[in-house]
N, C-alpha and C positions, 0 to 999 in steps of 0.2 A: 719316233718320240711321241708319246702320248701326253696330252695336257689334260688335267682333270677338268671336268665340266665346271666346277666351282671357280677355278682359276680363269677359264675362258669368260665366264659371266662377269667376274670381277673386272677383268681387263676391258670388256665391252662397256660395262657400266661406267668405268673411269673415263672412257672416251665419249661418253654421252650417247652411245649407240644402243644401250639396253635399258629398258624400263621394267620395274618389278611391280607385281600386284601388291596392294597395300596390306592384304591379309594372306594367310597361308592356306590355300585350298588343296594342297598337294595330296593329303591322305585320300580324299574323295576322288581326285583325278587319277592317282595311281591305281586305286581300286577299279575304277571304270575301265582304264586301259588294260589292266590285267584280265578283266572279264572279256574284253574284246579280243584279246590275244590268246585266250584259253588258259589263263592262270599264271603265265610267266611273262616277264618283259625284260629286255636287256638292261643291265645295271646302269649304263650311261643314259638311257632314256629315262629311267626312274630318277636319276640324279638331276637331269634337266628339268623334269616336272617339279622337283623339290626346290629348285632355285626361284620359283615364283615369277617366271619371266612373263611379262605382259606384252612386250614387243622388242624386236631387234630391228633397228633402223625404221623403215616405213612398214615393216611387216608385223602384223599382230599375231601373237601366239594363240592358237586355237586348240580345243580339245576335240578329238574325233568323236563322232556320234555313232 
């Protein structure tokens, strides 16, 4: 059973375990990751970046350099 990334994020946020970024930097983030991966990225990974996740629990979301 696959659960959409947006639904997982919604459930975690409802439990107080997920915080979101106040603005949406996802276009730049997705572009940077595509460049690092050679032009393609998995759809679920792109969906996760588009959810504006700042942290899950005690773990900060970071963008690869």
